[in-house]
C-alpha positions in Angstrom: 60.6 -80.4 26.4 63.6 -78.3 25.5 61.8 -76.8 22.5 58.8 -75.8 24.6 61.2 -74.2 27.1 63.0 -72.3 24.3 59.7 -71.2 22.8 58.5 -70.0 26.2 61.7 -68.1 26.8 61.5 -66.5 23.3 57.8 -65.5 24.0 58.8 -63.9 27.3 61.7 -62.1 25.7 59.6 -60.8 22.9 56.7 -59.7 25.1 59.2 -57.7 27.3 61.6 -56.6 24.6 59.1 -55.5 21.9 57.3 -52.9 24.0 60.7 -51.7 25.3 62.0 -51.3 21.7 58.8 -49.5 20.8 59.2 -47.1 23.7 62.9 -46.5 22.9 61.9 -45.8 19.3 59.3 -43.3 20.4 61.8 -41.6 22.7 64.4 -41.5 19.9 61.8 -40.1 17.5 60.8 -37.5 20.1 64.5 -36.5 20.7 65.1 -36.3 16.9 62.0 -34.0 16.4 63.0 -31.8 19.3 66.6 -31.7 18.0 65.4 -30.6 14.5 63.1 -28.0 15.9 65.9 -26.6 18.1 68.3 -26.7 15.2 65.9 -24.8 12.9 65.1 -22.3 15.7 68.8 -21.6 16.2 69.4 -21.3 12.4 66.5 -18.8 12.1 67.6 -16.8 15.1 71.3 -16.7 14.0 70.1 -16.1 10.4 68.0 -13.1 11.3 70.9 -11.8 13.4 73.5 -12.2 10.7 71.2 -11.0 7.9 70.9 -7.6 9.6 74.7 -7.3 9.8 75.3 -8.3 6.2 
């Protein structure tokens, strides 16, 4: 009976935690992509500004 309860608890945990982890992973990936795009945009903007002064 204890094993069945533990399995049920693990099943509930995984059914709730796995989609949550997948969502967090998607959010983290989105933040990383946006961060890289912003970083490249800033580099290009500052690069074009500093290249005219050099």
